[in-house]
C-alpha positions as CSV (number, residue, x, y, z in Angstrom):
1,M,-22.2,-58.3,-104.0
2,G,-19.9,-61.4,-105.0
3,M,-16.8,-63.0,-103.5
4,L,-13.5,-63.2,-105.5
5,H,-11.7,-66.5,-105.5
6,V,-8.4,-66.7,-107.0
7,R,-6.9,-70.4,-106.7
8,E,-3.6,-72.1,-107.4
9,I,-2.7,-69.4,-110.2
10,S,0.7,-69.7,-111.8
11,R,2.2,-67.4,-114.4
12,G,5.8,-67.2,-116.2
13,F,7.4,-64.8,-118.3
14,H,10.3,-66.1,-120.6
15,G,11.1,-69.1,-118.6
16,T,10.9,-67.1,-115.0
17,K,8.0,-68.0,-112.8
18,V,6.4,-65.0,-111.7
19,L,3.5,-66.5,-109.8
20,D,3.6,-69.8,-108.2
21,G,0.4,-71.4,-107.1
22,L,-1.1,-68.1,-105.6
23,S,-4.5,-68.2,-103.9
24,F,-6.7,-65.8,-101.9
25,D,-10.0,-64.2,-101.6
26,A,-11.6,-60.3,-101.8
27,A,-14.7,-60.5,-99.5
28,P,-17.8,-58.6,-100.1
29,G,-17.7,-55.2,-98.3
30,R,-14.0,-55.7,-97.2
31,I,-11.1,-53.8,-98.2
32,T,-8.2,-56.4,-99.1
33,G,-4.5,-54.6,-98.9
34,F,-2.4,-56.7,-101.3
35,V,1.4,-56.2,-100.5
36,G,4.7,-57.6,-101.7
37,A,8.2,-56.6,-102.8
38,N,8.6,-55.0,-106.2
39,G,8.2,-57.5,-108.7
40,S,6.5,-60.2,-106.6
41,G,3.6,-60.6,-109.0
42,K,1.1,-58.1,-107.6
43,T,0.4,-56.5,-110.7
44,T,0.5,-59.6,-113.0
45,T,-2.2,-61.0,-110.7
46,M,-4.3,-58.3,-111.2
47,R,-4.2,-58.6,-114.8
48,I,-5.1,-61.9,-114.8
49,I,-8.0,-61.3,-112.6
50,L,-9.2,-58.5,-115.1
51,G,-8.5,-60.9,-118.3
52,L,-5.6,-59.0,-119.6
53,L,-3.3,-61.6,-118.8
54,A,-4.1,-65.3,-119.2
55,A,-2.7,-67.8,-116.3
56,D,-0.6,-70.9,-117.1
57,R,-2.7,-72.6,-114.5
58,G,-5.2,-72.2,-111.8
59,T,-8.6,-70.4,-111.7
60,V,-10.3,-67.2,-110.9
61,T,-14.0,-67.2,-110.0
62,W,-16.7,-64.4,-109.1
63,Q,-19.4,-65.6,-107.4
64,G,-18.3,-69.2,-107.7
65,E,-18.4,-68.9,-111.7
66,P,-15.7,-68.6,-114.2
67,I,-15.3,-64.7,-115.1
68,T,-16.5,-63.7,-118.4
69,Q,-16.0,-60.7,-120.5
70,Q,-19.3,-59.5,-119.7
71,V,-18.8,-60.0,-115.9
72,R,-15.6,-57.9,-116.3
73,Q,-17.3,-55.2,-117.5
74,R,-18.9,-54.6,-114.1
75,F,-15.6,-54.7,-112.7
76,G,-13.8,-51.5,-112.0
77,Y,-9.8,-51.3,-112.6
78,M,-7.3,-48.6,-111.6
79,P,-3.9,-49.4,-113.4
80,E,-0.5,-48.4,-111.6
81,E,0.3,-46.4,-115.2
82,R,-2.3,-43.8,-116.0
83,G,-4.8,-44.9,-118.8
84,L,-6.3,-41.4,-119.7
85,Y,-6.3,-39.7,-122.6
86,P,-4.3,-36.5,-122.5
87,K,-5.7,-34.0,-124.8
88,M,-9.5,-35.0,-123.6
89,K,-11.4,-32.9,-121.2
90,V,-11.6,-34.5,-117.6
91,A,-15.6,-34.8,-117.5
92,D,-15.9,-36.0,-121.3
93,Q,-13.0,-38.6,-120.5
94,I,-15.2,-39.9,-117.3
95,I,-18.4,-39.8,-119.2
96,Y,-16.6,-41.8,-122.2
97,F,-15.3,-44.6,-119.8
98,G,-19.0,-44.7,-118.2
99,Q,-20.4,-45.4,-121.6
100,L,-17.7,-48.1,-122.3
101,H,-18.8,-49.7,-119.1
102,G,-22.5,-50.0,-120.6
103,L,-24.0,-46.8,-118.8
104,D,-26.4,-44.8,-120.9
105,L,-25.2,-41.0,-121.4
106,A,-27.5,-39.7,-118.9
107,T,-26.3,-42.0,-116.2
108,A,-22.9,-41.2,-117.2
109,K,-23.0,-37.6,-116.7
110,R,-24.8,-38.1,-113.4
111,N,-22.0,-40.1,-111.9
112,T,-19.5,-38.2,-113.2
113,A,-20.9,-35.1,-111.7
114,A,-21.2,-36.9,-108.3
115,L,-17.5,-38.0,-108.6
116,L,-15.9,-35.2,-109.6
117,E,-17.8,-33.2,-106.5
118,R,-16.8,-36.1,-104.1
119,L,-12.8,-36.0,-105.5
120,E,-12.8,-32.4,-105.4
121,L,-12.4,-31.9,-109.0
122,T,-15.6,-30.0,-110.1
123,G,-13.6,-26.8,-111.1
124,R,-11.3,-29.0,-113.3
125,A,-14.1,-30.8,-115.4
126,D,-13.7,-28.8,-118.7
127,D,-9.7,-28.9,-118.1
128,L,-7.6,-31.2,-120.7
129,V,-6.2,-34.2,-118.6
130,E,-2.5,-33.0,-119.7
131,R,-2.9,-29.7,-117.8
132,L,-3.6,-31.4,-114.8
133,S,-1.1,-32.1,-111.6
134,L,-0.1,-35.4,-111.4
135,G,-2.3,-35.9,-107.9
136,N,-5.2,-34.3,-110.0
137,Q,-4.7,-36.8,-112.7
138,Q,-4.7,-39.6,-110.4
139,R,-8.0,-38.8,-108.8
140,V,-9.3,-38.4,-112.7
141,Q,-8.1,-42.1,-112.7
142,V,-10.1,-43.2,-109.5
143,C,-13.2,-41.5,-111.0
144,V,-12.9,-43.6,-114.2
145,A,-12.8,-46.6,-112.0
146,L,-15.8,-45.8,-110.3
147,V,-17.9,-44.2,-112.8
148,H,-19.7,-47.2,-113.7
149,E,-20.5,-48.3,-110.1
150,P,-18.5,-51.8,-110.3
151,E,-19.4,-54.5,-108.1
152,L,-15.6,-55.4,-107.8
153,L,-13.0,-52.7,-107.4
154,I,-9.3,-53.6,-108.1
155,L,-6.5,-50.5,-107.7
156,D,-2.8,-50.8,-108.6
157,E,-0.9,-48.3,-106.2
158,P,-4.1,-45.8,-106.2
159,F,-2.2,-43.3,-103.6
160,S,0.8,-42.8,-105.8
161,G,1.7,-39.3,-106.4
162,L,-1.1,-37.9,-104.1
163,D,-0.8,-35.3,-101.4
164,P,-2.0,-36.1,-97.9
165,L,-5.0,-34.4,-98.3
166,A,-5.9,-36.1,-101.6
167,I,-5.1,-39.8,-99.8
168,E,-7.6,-38.8,-97.2
169,T,-10.5,-38.0,-99.9
170,V,-9.4,-41.2,-101.8
171,L,-9.5,-43.3,-98.8
172,G,-13.0,-41.8,-98.1
173,V,-14.1,-42.9,-101.2
174,L,-12.9,-46.5,-100.9
175,R,-14.3,-47.0,-97.3
176,D,-17.7,-45.5,-99.0
177,R,-17.8,-48.4,-101.7
178,A,-16.7,-51.1,-99.2
179,A,-19.7,-50.0,-97.1
180,R,-21.9,-50.5,-99.9
181,G,-20.8,-54.3,-100.2
182,V,-18.0,-53.9,-103.0
183,P,-15.2,-55.9,-102.4
184,V,-12.1,-53.7,-102.8
185,L,-8.6,-55.0,-103.6
186,F,-5.7,-52.6,-103.7
187,S,-1.9,-52.8,-103.8
188,S,0.4,-50.2,-102.2
189,H,4.1,-50.1,-101.1
190,Q,2.9,-47.5,-98.4
191,L,2.4,-49.7,-95.7
192,E,1.0,-47.3,-93.3
193,L,-1.9,-46.6,-95.5
194,V,-2.6,-50.1,-96.1
195,E,-2.5,-50.5,-92.3
196,R,-5.2,-47.5,-92.1
197,L,-7.6,-49.1,-94.8
198,C,-7.5,-52.8,-95.3
199,D,-9.7,-54.9,-93.3
200,D,-7.7,-58.1,-94.7
201,L,-4.2,-58.7,-95.9
202,V,-2.7,-60.5,-98.4
203,I,1.3,-60.7,-98.6
204,I,2.8,-62.2,-101.6
205,S,6.2,-63.6,-101.8
206,G,8.1,-65.8,-104.2
207,G,4.8,-65.8,-106.3
208,R,2.9,-67.5,-103.6
209,T,0.9,-66.3,-100.6
210,A,3.0,-65.8,-97.9
211,A,0.1,-65.0,-95.4
212,S,-3.4,-64.0,-95.5
213,G,-6.3,-63.0,-93.0
214,D,-7.8,-60.1,-91.1
215,R,-5.2,-57.7,-89.8
216,E,-5.9,-58.9,-86.1
217,S,-5.2,-62.7,-86.9
218,L,-2.1,-61.8,-88.6
219,R,-0.9,-59.9,-86.0
220,S,-1.6,-62.9,-83.6
221,R,-0.2,-65.4,-86.0
222,F,2.7,-64.3,-87.3
223,T,4.8,-61.9,-84.2
224,T,6.4,-62.9,-81.1
225,P,4.4,-61.1,-77.9
226,R,5.7,-57.9,-77.4
227,F,5.3,-55.6,-74.3
228,E,6.2,-52.6,-73.2
229,L,7.2,-51.8,-69.5
230,V,7.5,-48.4,-67.6
231,V,9.0,-48.3,-64.3
232,D,10.5,-45.8,-61.7
233,G,14.2,-45.8,-62.2
234,D,16.2,-47.9,-64.5
235,A,14.9,-50.9,-66.3
236,G,17.9,-52.6,-67.3
237,W,17.6,-55.5,-65.1
238,V,15.0,-56.8,-67.5
239,R,17.9,-57.9,-69.9
240,D,19.1,-60.4,-67.2
241,M,16.0,-62.3,-67.4
242,S,16.0,-65.6,-69.1
243,G,13.9,-66.0,-72.2
244,V,13.3,-62.3,-72.8
245,T,14.8,-60.4,-75.7
246,V,15.2,-56.5,-75.0
247,I,14.2,-54.4,-78.2
248,D,14.1,-51.1,-76.8
249,L,15.7,-49.8,-73.5
250,D,15.4,-46.1,-72.5
251,G,16.1,-45.7,-68.7
252,A,12.8,-46.3,-67.0
253,R,11.0,-47.7,-70.5
254,V,11.9,-51.0,-71.7
255,V,10.0,-52.8,-74.9
256,F,10.7,-56.8,-74.9
257,D,9.8,-59.8,-76.4
258,A,9.0,-62.8,-74.2
259,T,8.1,-66.4,-75.5
260,D,4.7,-66.7,-73.9
261,N,2.3,-64.6,-71.6
262,E,3.3,-66.1,-68.6
263,L,6.9,-65.0,-69.1
264,A,5.8,-61.4,-69.3
265,Q,3.8,-61.8,-66.1
266,R,7.2,-63.2,-64.3
267,V,8.6,-59.8,-65.8
268,L,5.8,-57.5,-64.4
269,T,5.8,-59.6,-60.9
270,Q,9.5,-58.7,-60.4
271,A,9.1,-55.0,-61.7
272,V,6.2,-55.0,-59.0
273,E,8.8,-56.0,-56.4
274,R,11.3,-53.7,-57.2
275,G,9.0,-50.5,-57.0
276,P,6.1,-48.6,-58.8
277,V,5.2,-49.6,-62.3
278,R,3.9,-46.6,-64.3
279,A,2.9,-48.7,-67.4
280,F,2.8,-52.3,-68.7
281,G,0.8,-53.6,-71.7
282,A,1.2,-55.5,-75.0
283,V,2.5,-53.8,-77.9
284,V,0.4,-54.5,-81.2
285,P,3.0,-54.9,-84.1
286,S,2.8,-52.5,-87.1
287,L,2.0,-53.9,-90.7
288,A,5.6,-53.4,-91.7
289,E,6.9,-55.6,-88.8
290,I,4.7,-58.3,-90.0
291,F,5.6,-57.7,-93.4
292,R,9.3,-58.0,-92.9
293,E,8.8,-61.1,-90.4
294,V,6.9,-62.8,-93.1
295,I,9.0,-61.9,-96.3
């Protein structure tokens, strides 16, 4: 499978610059979460990758080469706005899109049947799309993006409108595709889902890459070391220690920021001198906390 490289792309609309030198990669077999505030340029970036928009400046390459229309036919795309024909039957629609991507009829039918079963839509195969719930329409859109077994998968807000069970089903499908070596790039405002699913993360702000990398490297790079301490009795004394910022204090439990690990060890040493320590350890920051800090 190939690697997607986005390098220094810029794009403006009516004199307003939406993208300003944005760069990132989507690697084979890895799920890349693409996050940013509303209007930050995520959808514009995806459309440039897919050739639906042209960049004013910069390059997008696949396997080190410029992306042609023939190459894009091997990509899978799920737009935020549903691109389905409402009066067409579910299975017929997925088969049709498979053929548009170059599949023969037999292969399109076989892939469609497998996807309908995987996404728990087999019983709705002959229903018109307009008669489906919004969540089931979203599942059909996922099928359309996957039917031709794409080499690169790009999804814009794929979990919008899905109930918790449907979310789990779609998460499983995306993990399956990545396990086959497909680069998966998806945007979502649901940061807890991004945290569960992504291997790598790209945070966009002001049209540029504010941060990118694997989750663990971002956690270590963009957050102040944070620790949790649980003692016998009251932990309020931690507030009086120089260099320590208390984030949360609830009786015997305190969460605090320390400028370095050495300072955290001093807190632990003093806690031990005062009495039994029930728990002590680093607190792993959430993606939402990293996002707030970076943005």
